[in-house]
C-alpha positions in Angstrom: 0.0 0.1 0.2 1.3 3.4 -1.0 2.1 6.3 1.6 -1.2 9.0 1.4 1.6 11.5 2.2 4.0 10.8 -0.8 0.9 10.8 -3.3 -0.2 13.9 -2.1 3.3 15.5 -1.9 3.7 13.4 -5.5 0.2 15.4 -6.6 1.4 18.3 -5.4 4.4 18.7 -7.3 2.8 17.3 -10.4 -0.1 20.0 -10.1 2.8 23.1 -9.5 5.0 21.8 -12.5 1.9 21.8 -15.0 0.8 25.2 -13.4 4.1 26.5 -14.3 3.9 25.4 -17.6 0.9 26.8 -18.4 1.7 30.6 -16.9 5.2 30.4 -19.0 5.1 33.5 -21.3 5.0 32.8 -25.4 7.4 33.5 -27.4 7.3 37.3 -26.8 6.8 38.9 -31.0 9.9 40.1 -32.5 9.4 43.9 -33.4 11.0 46.6 -35.8 14.6 47.4 -33.9 15.3 44.3 -32.5 18.1 41.4 -33.0 16.8 39.0 -35.7 17.4 35.7 -34.3 20.2 33.8 -36.2 19.9 30.7 -38.3 21.1 28.1 -40.4 19.0 26.4 -42.9 19.2 24.1 -46.3 18.0 25.2 -49.4 15.3 22.8 -50.3 16.6 22.4 -53.9 20.3 22.1 -53.6 20.4 21.3 -49.8 23.0 24.3 -49.5 23.7 25.7 -45.9 22.5 29.7 -45.7 23.0 31.1 -42.6 21.4 35.0 -41.7 24.8 36.0 -40.6 26.2 35.4 -43.9 23.4 36.9 -45.8 23.2 40.2 -43.9 27.0 40.7 -44.2 27.0 40.4 -48.0 28.9 43.4 -49.3 26.8 43.3 -52.6 23.4 44.2 -50.1 21.8 46.0 -47.4 20.1 43.0 -46.3 17.8 40.6 -46.5 14.3 40.1 -47.0 12.9 36.7 -44.8 9.6 35.7 -46.1 8.0 32.8 -44.1 5.9 31.3 -47.3 3.3 28.3 -47.8 3.2 26.2 -50.8 -0.6 25.4 -50.1 -2.1 29.0 -48.6 -4.1 31.1 -51.0 -2.4 34.1 -49.4 0.8 33.3 -50.8 -0.8 32.4 -54.1 -1.5 36.4 -54.1 1.6 37.4 -52.9 3.8 35.4 -55.5 3.7 38.2 -58.4 4.1 41.1 -56.1 7.1 39.4 -54.5 8.6 38.3 -58.0 8.1 42.1 -59.0 10.2 43.5 -55.5 12.5 40.9 -55.8 13.2 42.1 -59.5 12.9 45.7 -58.8 15.1 45.7 -55.5 17.2 42.5 -56.0 20.6 44.2 -56.4 20.1 45.9 -53.2 18.9 43.1 -50.8 18.5 39.3 -50.7 15.3 37.9 -51.0 14.8 34.0 -48.9 11.5 32.2 -48.7 11.6 30.2 -45.6 9.0 27.5 -45.2 8.4 26.0 -41.8 5.0 24.5 -42.2 5.2 20.8 -41.1 2.5 19.6 -42.9 4.1 20.6 -46.5 6.3 18.0 -48.2 9.8 18.5 -49.5 8.9 17.6 -53.1 5.5 20.1 -52.9 7.7 22.8 -51.8 10.7 22.1 -54.0 8.3 21.9 -57.2 6.1 25.4 -55.6 9.5 27.3 -55.1 10.6 26.7 -58.6 7.6 27.5 -60.3 7.0 30.9 -58.7 10.0 32.0 -56.7 13.1 33.9 -58.0 14.6 33.8 -54.8 15.9 30.9 -52.8 13.8 28.5 -50.7 15.0 27.1 -47.1 13.5 24.4 -45.5 12.7 25.0 -41.4 11.8 21.3 -40.7 11.0 21.7 -37.0 9.5 24.9 -37.4 12.2 26.2 -34.8 13.1 29.3 -36.9 9.6 30.2 -37.0 9.1 29.8 -33.4 12.4 32.0 -33.0 10.9 35.2 -35.1 7.5 34.6 -33.6 6.0 34.2 -37.0 3.0 33.1 -37.4 1.5 34.2 -40.5 2.5 33.0 -44.8 3.0 35.3 -46.1 4.9 37.3 -43.0 8.2 39.1 -43.7 10.9 40.3 -41.8 13.2 42.8 -43.3 16.8 42.3 -41.5 19.7 45.3 -42.1 23.5 44.2 -42.6 23.7 44.7 -38.4 21.4 41.7 -38.1 18.7 44.4 -36.9 15.1 44.0 -37.9 13.8 47.2 -39.8 10.4 45.9 -41.2 8.2 43.1 -40.0 4.6 42.4 -41.4 2.9 42.1 -44.5 3.3 42.0 -48.4 1.1 45.2 -48.9 3.9 47.6 -47.2 6.8 45.9 -48.3 7.3 47.8 -51.3 7.4 51.0 -49.3 9.6 50.1 -46.8 11.9 48.5 -49.1 12.2 52.0 -51.2 12.9 54.0 -47.9 15.3 51.2 -46.6 17.6 50.8 -49.8 17.7 55.0 -50.2 18.9 55.1 -46.5 16.0 56.6 -45.1 13.9 55.8 -41.6 11.2 53.5 -42.4 7.9 55.7 -42.4 5.7 52.2 -41.2 8.3 49.6 -39.8 5.7 47.1 -39.2 2.6 46.0 -40.4 -0.3 43.2 -39.8 0.5 39.8 -42.0 -2.6 38.7 -43.0 -2.5 35.1 -44.2 -2.6 31.4 -43.6 -1.4 30.1 -40.2 2.0 28.6 -39.9 1.4 24.8 -39.6 3.1 23.4 -36.8 3.4 20.1 -35.2 1.4 19.2 -32.1 
């Protein structure tokens, strides 16, 4: 027979642990002006490693546009052409990189979609750790990171063009944050 005091103590510890876990704050959302979390991910097509540090330190560009994308989201379908146009317009001043963090999308589907629709590399975030580090919630959701690794813009596609125009001209951004509209990033439960 088990000791009732030990059972009660064990239950109290379990309850305290559960309450502590529930009270832990969620990953705080990053804002313009925050340091961008470092990462190294592989391209979906060739498996080449790409590190944020190397992308932001590229002497040919002023920064990098990180775009969280999905191959199944209708909002991303609508953003394909504007993203391609912005990449063409600003690609000599900033690098564009797609990041797919959706755990319900296969590597082959992502690879096929990226090859057809995006004129920039697509990286695979297999465990959604990078999406978690950035507190990214939607596709498309965009982070413009300068050469010092600082987020200059966070938000949706609608205001990205104006932000890139100001950023590449060396001006302060008049709207460094906007709301990203789109599908939720599908993480594993």
